[in-house]
N, C-alpha and C positions, 0 to 999 in steps of 0.2 A: 463428305461432310454435309450436314443438313443446312448449314448456314446459320442455324440458331445457336447462339452462344449460351453456355451454361452460366447462370448467375455466379458472380464471384462470392465465394463463401469466405468470411473473415471470422477470426476469433473475436471474442468480446474484449473490450478495454475496461479494466477495473482499476479504480484509484483507491488505495487505502491510505488514509491520512490520520495522524494522531500527533499529539504534542510530544510524546516520548518515542524516540527512534526505535527502541527495542520493542515497544508495544506494537507499532505499525509493522515492523519486520516479522514479528512472531505471528501476527494475524495473517499477513500476506502468505507466509509459508504454510500456515494451516489451510488457507483457501486453496493454494496450489495443489495440495494433496487431495482436496475434495472435488476439484474440477477435473473433468475427464482428461484434458490435455492442456496444460498451462505452464507458463514461465513466470518468474518473478523478476521484475526490472527495478532495481534499487537505485534511485537517483543519486543518493549520497555515495554509493559505491562507484557509480559512474564518475561523479565529480572527483573522488579521490584518485581515480585512475587517470584523469586527464588534466587536473588542475594542481599547480604547485601549492604546497601547504600554506605558503605566505599569502596566496590569493584567497584562501578560505578563512584566514584569520580575521577575527573581529566581527563575526556575524552578531549584530545587535538589533534592537528595536529602537527607533525605526531604521530600516536599512537605507543605505546611501544609494545613489544612482548606480555606481559601478557594481554594488552588491546585487541590486535588482537585475542588472544585465547578466551577471553570472548566474543568478537563480533561473532566469528565463532560458539561458543557454543550457543549463542542466536539465530543465524540464523538456526543452526541445530535443535534447539528446535521448532522454528517457522515452519520449513519445516516438522517436525515430526507431529505436531498438524495439519497442513494443509493436510498432506497425510491421516491422520485418517479420516478426513471429505471427502476428495476426494474419498476414497474407498467406501463411502456411497453415492456417486454421487452428493456431494455438490461441487460447485465452491469455491475455497479457495482464498480469497484476502489477501495477506500478505502485511502488512504495515511495511516498513523498511527503514532505512537510508543506502542505498546501492549505493551511488554516487561515482564518480571517479573510482579508481581501484576496489572498493568494488563491483561494479556491476558484473564484471567478476568473482570475488571470490564467490559471492552469486550464480551465475549461475553454477559455478563448483560444489557447494554443492548440487544444485538441480538436476544435471545431473543424469540420462539421461532424466529426465522429461522436456518436453517443457514448457517454461514459457512465459506468456503474460506479457511483460514488459511495464509499464507505468511510464514515467519520467516527473515530473513537471519541466519545464525549468527554472523558476525563481530561481536564486541562486544556480543552479546546478553546481557542480565542472566541469570546462571545460574539464577535463581529462575523463569524463564519456563517454564511448563508445555510439555512436548514434544508439543503437539497440532499437527495439520496437517502441512504439508510444510516441512521445514527445508532451506535451501539455502546453499551457500557463495558469498559475494559476491566471492571473489577471482578468479573466472572472468569472462570478458566477459559483459556484461549480456544480450546476445542469446542466448548459450548457456544462461544461467541461466533466462531467460524460456522458452526452448524446453523445458527440463527441467520447469519448473513446469506448462506447458500439458500435457505428457505425463502428469504426475502429479496433475493437478487433481482427479480423483475422490478421490484419497488425501488431499487437503487438506481435504475436507469434515468439519466439526465440527458435530455436532448439539447445539444449545444448549438444547433442552428435550425432554421426552418427546413423541414424535410417534406417532400411530397407525400 
């Protein structure tokens, strides 16, 4: 052994968020196909797998304290699954409802990991910070996915001070 360690290669972390679950899911699936090696991590599906339906009932605006804790747990679980794949050099496309103030909260949980943020504009909470790449969902999903892939470097949001 030379003593020099090879730098750790990680896959990218991509967040796809939109007001409509089917819209964000379809875009994430289309991105997965276009990326060389990628997985889709659906936070809503994770929540269904581990949380009783009664615990999910009543999502409303504004969310209550217990609802926020459940949302943060869901995001943490999605990020943990994503990191598992990233460590094996997969790009992880996380599908989440992280609009409005939620975008900053999600990015805080992801820190210090840079996140490629993709926001589908239609129906997005106007309080959502304009970070990453914003796309119009009124075009065919394949066209939107092609646009996102072309602009992926512009979607990168640095979540912490990096050297």
